[in-house]
Structure formats: structure tokens, C-alpha cells
N, C-alpha and C positions, 0 to 999 in steps of 0.2 A: 479930806480933813475932817468933815462932819462925821464920817463913819468912824475914824480913829478916835475922835472926841467921845463919841458914844461908847466905843469899846473901853476907853480909859475910865469913863464914868462907871461902866459895868464892872470893871476890874476893882475899882475902889469900893463899890457896893459889895461885891463878893468878899473882899478883904474884911469889910466891916462885919458881914454876917459870920464869917469864919471866926473872927475874934470873939463875937458875942456868943457863939455856940460852942466854943472850944473845939472847933472842927480839926481834924487831923490833916496836916499838910506835909507832903513829901517833896523835898527839893532834890532834883537830879542835876548835878553839875555836868551839863552837856559839853562835848568837846568842840562843837562848831554850830554854825547857823544852818537852818534848812534852806534849800533852794526854793521851796514852795511848800504848800500844804495839800497839793494833789500828788499822791505818790507815783502815779503811773508814768509821768514823763521822765522820772529820775531813777538813777541806780545807786545813789549814795545811801549807805546805812544811816548816816547822820540825818538825812532828810526823812527816811522811812521811820526812824525812831520818833520823829516829831510829828509825823502825819499818819501813816498807815497803822502804826501800833496803837496810839491812844484814841484816834478819832474814828477809824473805820473798821468794818468787818468784811469777811470774804465768804464765798460759797463753802469752801473748805478751810480748815485751820490746822495749825500744828499744835499738838498737845504741848503745853509749856515745858521746856527743858528737854524736848525730844524732837525727832524728825517724823514722828508718827502722825499721819493725817487723820483728823477727826471731823465730824460734821460742824458746819458753821451756820451761815445763812441758809444753806441747803441742809435739811435735817436728814436726808437720805438721797440715794441716787441709784440708777440702774445703768449697766453698761451692756451694749449689744455683744453678741458672741464674737463678732469680728473685731471688736475693740474700737469701732469708729463712731459709735453713737452713745452719748452720755445724756441721760434724762435726769434732771435735778428736780427734786421735790422740795420746794422752798418752805422755810419756817414762817408760820403765821403769827401776827401780833407783834412784829418787830417794829419798834418806834425809831424815828429819826430824831436827832437833837432839835430841841426848841431853844432858839437863841434870840437875842435882841434884834438880829438882822434877818432871821427867817423862822416862820412858824409853820410847820408842815400841816397839811389837811388830811393826810392819809398815811397808812403804814407802808413799810417796805413791801414791794411786790416785783413781779417779773420785769416790769418796765424798767426798773432801776438796773437790773442785771444787763438787759439788752443795751441800755444806754452806756453803761460803764465800760463794757467790753467793745462794742461796735465802734465807738468814737475813736478807738485806737487802730481800727482796721479799715474804716471807710473814709477814703480821702475826700469824699463829697460831703461828709458830715461837717456842719458848721463848727463843730467842736474839735475837729481833727488838728487844726493848726493854732488853736487859741493859746497854747503854751509853747509855741515855737515849732510845732509839728514834729517833735522828736519823741518817739515812744521806744526808748532804748531796749527795754525787756521784750516787748511785744515783737518788735522787728528783729532783735538779736536772736530770739528763739524761733524765728521763721514762722510766726503765727499767721501772717497773711497767706502763706501757702498751705499751712496745716489746717486752718479753720475753713471748712466748706460753707457752713451756715450756723447761725445762732437764732433760734426761733422761740417765740413765746407760744406755748401750747395753751395755757390759760394763766390767770393771775398768779398762780403759785406753782407753775411747772415751766421749766425751760429745757429745750433740747439743743444740745451742742453736737454738730456733725463734723467729723474730721475727714480729711482726704486720705489719711492712712492712720493706723494705730499709733498711739503715743504713750509709751509706758509711764512717763512721769507726769501725765496730765493732771491727775488729782492733786499731786504735790505742787505743780505749777500754779494751780488756781488758788493755792493757799499763800502765794507770794504777794508782795506789796502791790505790784502792778495790777492785780486783779481785785483790788479794793473796790467795794461797791459804793457809788455815789448816789445822791438823790436826783432823779430825773426832774422831779417837780421843782427843786431848787434851781437846777440848771435851766429849766424852761423860764423860770422867773427872771433869772439873770440875763438870759438872751433877750427877753422882751424889753428889759430895761437898758440894754446895751452895756451891761456890766459883766461880761464873760470872765474877765480876769479875776473877779472876786471868788470864783470857784477854786482858784489856786491860792487865795489869800485869806478868805473867810470860810473855812470848811464846814460842811455839814455831813455827818455820817451816822452810823448806828453803833459805834464803838463804845468802850467803857468810859471815855472822858470826852466832854465837849469843849471845844475851843472857846476861850474867853478873850485873850488879847496877845499880841506879839509886839514887843519893842525890838526892832531889828538889832541883831548882834548883841543883845543884852538878856532878854528874858521872854519866855513863852509861858502863858498861864492857861491851865485847863481846870475844869470842874467835873467831879464825878457825875456821871449820868445816872440819875435815879431809876430811869426806866430801861436801863441796859438789859438786853434780852438774856444775857447770861448771869445776871445778878449784879446789883450795885457794888462797885469797888469798896474796899474797906477804908481807903483814905478818901478824904473829901476834896482835897485840892492837890493838883500836881503842878509843880513849877519846874521848868527847865531854866536853870541859871547858866547861860552860855559862857563857858570858861575855857578858851583854847589852850592855855598853858597847863600841862599836866601837874607840875609842881604846885601851882595855885589851886588846882582842883583838890589835891590832897590836903593842902593847908585849910581850905574851906571845910573839908570833911572833918578834920581834927578840931576845928573851931566850932563845929556844930552848925555851920551855915548851910550844909547840904548833907543828905543821908546816903548819897551814892556818888562816887567819883571814878568813872570808867577810865580805862587805858592809862594806868599809872606808869611813870617812868620805871623801866626795869631796875634802875639803881635804888628805887624806893621800896622794892618788894620786901627785902629782908626786914626793914624797919616796920613796915605795915604788918608783917606776920607777928611781930612781938608787941604791937600796940594793943593794950588790954581794952581799949575803947572801940576797936575796929575789928570787924570780921572780914577776912579775905577769902573770897570764893575763887576757884580756878577750874579750868577745863581745857583739855587739849583742843586747840583751835582748828576748826574746819576751814582753813584759810591758806592763802599763798600770797607772798609778797614777791614782786617781780620787777624787772626793768624791761620795758617793751620798746623794741627798735621800730622805727617807722620804715617798714619794708617796702613802701612805695617810693622811698627817697634814696638816691645814691649817696654813699656807697652801701647803705644798709639793705639794698635789694640783693646784695651778694652774700650768700650763706657763709662764704669764707670769712667775710668781715665780721659777721655776727658771731661766728664760732671763735674768731680771734679775740674779740672783745670779751666774750664769756670766759675764755682762758686767762684773760688779764685780771679778772676779778678775784681778789683774795677773800673768798667767802667766809673762811674761818675767822679772819680779822673782823669782818662785819658782824658775824654772830657774837663774837666776844665783846665788841665795842658798843653795838647798838642794842642787841637783845639781852646781853649780860645774864646768860643762863636761862632765858625765857623762850628761846627759839632753837630750831634745828635747821641745818642746811637743807635746801630743797633741790631735788633733781628733776621732779615731775611737776606738771601744772596742776595736779590734784594732791591733797595731803595724804600721808600714809595711813590715816585713820579711815579713809574712804574705800569702800569696796571697789575693786578693779584696779587698785594702785599697782603699777608694774615695777616690782622691786628688782627685776633683772636689768633695768636700765642702768647704764653707767653714766655718771655725771661728767660734765666737761672738767678736765683737770685744771688746777691752778698752775699755769706754765707760761710765764711771761715771754720766755725765749721762743717757745713754739708760736705764741701769739704774734710776735714780731715777724717771724718767718711767714706766717699765713697772711698777714697784712701785706708783706712784700710780694707774695705770690699773687695777691689780688690786685697788685699795682697801686696800693694805697700808701701814700706818705704825706706827712705834714697835715694829717687830718685834724680839723677843728670841729667840735660838735657841742651841742647843748645836752645837759642832763636836767630833766625837770624833777623838782623835789616838792612833795606835798607839804602844805603849810600846817597840817594837823596831825595829831597822833591817831593811828588806826591800829586795830588789833594785829594786823599783819605787818605793820611797820611803825614802831613807836617813835622813831626819830628819823624821818626821811632826809632832813638836811644833813645830819651827821653821816648817813649812809651815802648821800651824794658826794660828800667831801672825800670819803674813803675811796669811792669809785673814781673820783677825779684824780686822786693820787695814783691809783692803780693804772688808769689809762695813760697818765703822764709817763709811767715807767715803760710803756711800749710806744711812746712817741705820739700819743693822741692828746690834744689839748681840749679841755672841757670847760665850758662856762655853765655854772649852775643857775637855773632860773626857777622862779616860783610865782604864784599868784594867790589871791584870796581863794578859798576853797571852792566856792561855786564857780568862779571864773576858771580855776584850774581844771575842774571837771569839764566845763564847757569847751575850753580850748584844747584839752587833751583829746577830744573826739574829732578834731578837725584834721582832715587828711593832709593838709599842708603843714601840720605841726613838724617842727624840725627836731632832729636829734632823737633822744631816747627818754622815755617817761617812767618814773617810779610810780607804780600803782600796785593794787592788790585786790583781793577778793575774799569775801567770806561767803561760804555756800548759803544758798537761799532755801534749799529743800532736801539736802542730803543725797542727791542723785548726781552721778558723774556728768550727766548731760548739762547740768547747771554750771559746770566749769568748762567742759570741753567744747560743747556746742555754743553756749552763750558767750564765751570769751574768745574762741579761736576759729569758729566756722566762717565760711565765706559769707553766710547770711548776716553774721554779726559785724561785718566790715562796715556796711552802710549805716547800721544802727549806731555805731560808735563804741559798742561794748568790746569789740575786737580792737584794742588800742595799738596793736602792731599792724593793723590793716593787712594781715597775712591771709591770703586766700589760696589754700592748697586743696586741690580736688581729691586726692587720695585720703587726706585727713577728714575732709568734710563728708565724703562718701561713707567712711567708717562710722563716724559719730551720728550721721543721719540714720543709717541702717540700725545702729544700736538702739535708738529711741523707738523703733517700730517693733522691736522684738520683746516678747514677754519673758522668755527663758533667761534667768540671771546668768547662768554659765556662758551662754552664747553672747549676751551683752558684755560680760566681763572680758571675753576674748577680743571682741571688737574694740573695746576701750583700751585694752593693753596694746593692741596693734597701733591704735591712734597715737598713743604716747611714744611709740618708737618713731613714728613719722615726725612728731613734734620735736623730739630730741635731735633727730638728724637735721632738721631744717632750722632750729634755734631762732624762732621769732622773738623769744624772750631770753633773758638771763634769769633763770629761776633762782631766787635769793634765799627765802626762808619760810618756814611754817612756825607759828608762834603759839605759846600757851596764852589763853585769855584769862585775865585776872579782873575781879570786880571787888573793890574795897567798899564796904558798907558800914554804916554805923551799927553798933551792937543792938540798938533798939529795933532794927529792921527784921521782920520775919516774912516768910512767904515768897522771897525772891529766889528765882531759879536762873542759873546761867544758861543762856540760850545757845545751843550749838551752832545756830544759824546767825549769831552775832547781834541780834536785836535785843532791846531792853523793854521788858513787859512789866507793868506795874498794877495790873488789875487785881492780882491776888496778893499784893504786898500790904503789910500792915506796919504801923509804927507804935511801939509801946509808949505809953504816956508816963 
């Protein structure tokens, strides 16, 4: 309580200074609440928008608006001829945030890199289990097997040695899970018995430093004057947590926020004609899907999964839920991504064939649950409506559906449990522009235990293909391996692939410098607001 009181006092002080100096404030109407402020344990874009993007930096970064990898906290690197050893040369003079709750005594160095990454890999680390012991990306990408060692050569040199070559490694290190924390801050918290504060009161080297969080209401950040890449143009960043898409748009129109992500598809035409709003758009690097729990009967039978896929009227879902902003999906990767296998034939909409296949599998009077997300996401703007349409489709083939949902953080947590019943509506926006980030991270055997494989589907043929693809540098060879993996996926049907969507970002006319991120995150360090 004392900590929160101090933070609220700091918030009021900042607000007073902002008013006095006519500082620029940017309000982002966020769609949901973060699970925490340490990005590594989580896979939600909502959490990463509130943590890794404003607060932290990484060894490598993505150039804003692209999937091109550029230097970050590592200003350069060398790669061995066999592709297994990466030597990173770290940027000097990088400052950590100075806040009311922590004042650093040194600049960023190699110790911070070693701490930030090894805590996810070393089960003996006192920090391994502090946030529940779940490192979804690290484990889902099979990093424990891939990373042979991570060594400090000197204060500004780090050597990463792999057990085998990994083509997407530099892009992987630009992802949220690889955000660099302050080891000095972590050591202080450990000594005080306050480890959980690492996930609640963050310290990083990013463009904005954390000020305060009022749960499910508002997050406040202040521009970091000593940011290594230059102070942001706005002085204060506010996340106004607003789960309802219509309310977000209303706030945008009323001038209560300058950005309102994930608008309802039904609102797109009106937004396009509003003279006070600019509507940016980009083909989404995403997939919305229904994941069957393949560990659970009768969903362990491919015939049942295929039957349910054929029962889904995908066109009706596209029309009702996406309303012109989406296209039917047949593969687990979007058509804008290289290695997309366009020769794949989608499961047809055929209720009668679905009934026959269920009968062949010996399934009758099936009752199941369909889980519906409580928030709008770029890959699924209205999961509840989608679940209702699927409920009606499954009823047409004799399957009774109960729709269930939970608060977003709880939904994500429960969705990873292997005992989860029924099928789960989920989705994914690519993190790094590489097929590995979809196919291995979401569907490999390694991703089952991490929870990112929501179908808990472990197929050796598929996993062998995508594992080999990551070790190959030749793009044509990688493409063929990923195309073959998509054939296996479609044959086995662990998901019903639903849709890929176009991403829209409504902004106030006064906003400049914002770029739609193909990887689905929201970056504000280059944004400005005209006065």
C-alpha cells in the first residue's frame, strides 16, 4: 500500500508538471489490461504493448513498420561460419530508468543480458519461478535445447553459442521475451524479498519509464529523457484501458484519446469518412483459429476434428464477424508470408459429410465447450459472435456447444492447461516475420509443454520438418520444408483455421509519426501530436 501511495503521489506530481509546462500527452485507448510488466513470461500482445514496447529494449530491434532487424542494445554482432556462435558487441552509455522506487548506479552492460535470458533457461535460478515458472516463448521455441551457452566475454561483449544453426535467431532476439532487464534492480529486489515487484514496478532502458498502474483502468508512463535512441517527442504516454471497441471509438471522436485500436468492422466505413480521424490499415500477419484439445477424447480422433471443421460455415463467419475486413484461412500462416502453401485445399463446408464422419468415428450426442475471448484482437474482432455462429453450425450436425469465457488474463492462463475442455478460439500475430514463429512456436511438440501450442498437438513428422527448416539458411529449401509441414497440418487438423484479417488503426488527425506494425504491436517513441 505504501508503494502504491508513493506511485499515486508521483503520478499527481507528473500531472502537475505536465500542466505547468504544457507537455504533450498521448492517450492510447488500450483494449485490455496487461498480465504483468515483465514481458518474458507472457505471449499476449496486450501485455507486450504495455511492457516490452514502452519500457524495455532488446539486443536487436525491428525497424518500425517493418520486419527488418536492426541494431538495438547490441550495436553490432559477428556470426561464426557454421552459424552456431553469435558474438554481440553491446552499446555503451545506455541508461536505465531512474524512478521513485529505483535509482541505478551503473549503465547497462553484459550482466543485464546474461540475467535477462538465463533466468528463462536455468531452473536453478531464483528468478526462474518468480512469475509462475512459465516462459511461453522461450520454451515454445525450444530455446532450452537450442542454447548451449550464454557467456559474458567482458562488460560489453556477450557470446551466444547454439547447439545447431538457427536462421531466425537475430529476429527472435528482437521479440518481447528477449527484453533486457536490470540485474542491479533484480538483485536489490531479491535482497529485500520483493521479487514480484520486477513484474509490477518495471525498470528498463526503453523510451518511456513507468509511473503508475491503476488495475483495469489506466497506465501512466513518462518519456525517458536519457533514452539511448533519443527522447520521444511526446512527454507523457497514457494507456486508458477500454475493452469495448465502440467505447474506444467514442473516446477517440470525443478527443479523450488519440488512438483507438481494433475497431469494430461495422465502424470502418464511418471512420473512413470522419474528417477528424485518420484510418491506417495494413494486411495483417495473423491467423484466427479454433484449437481442439487433441489430448482429450473425442478430439484425439482426426476424423472428429475434420468433421467439426466441415461443419463450420466459414463464409458466414467472415461476413458476420469480419464484415469485409477478413479472408478465410486454410493454412496456419497468412498468405502474405513467404512459404505459404497455396496448393492446400481447405476443408469444405459440408454438414452432411460432417455427420457421416462423426458417425464413422462412433461419436453421437457430443457435448463440448467452445471458449470465446473476452477482448477484440486483430485476428478476431468479436470472438463471442464467432462462438455463437460455431455453436449454431455444430448444432446442425448434432453437437451441443456451451460457450465459456473468462477475464483476458485468466482466459490466457486457463487456455494453456492441458486439462482444458473442448475447443478454444485463439489467434496469433507474427512476432518476427518468419514462418518459424507460427509453425514451430504454435504447433511443434516443444510448444505443447510451454502452452503456446493450444491444441496440445504433437506430431513427429510436422515437428521434424519445422525443426529442420530453422537450421537451414537457404530460403528455397526452408520454403519447401514449411510447405510440406502445412500439408501435414491440414491432414491432421489440430485447428479449424478461421480467418486472416486486415489491421486498422484509427488515429486523431493531430497524430504524426505513427506506423502500423506488421507484427501487431503499438510503438509511440516516434509519435508526435500537433498542438
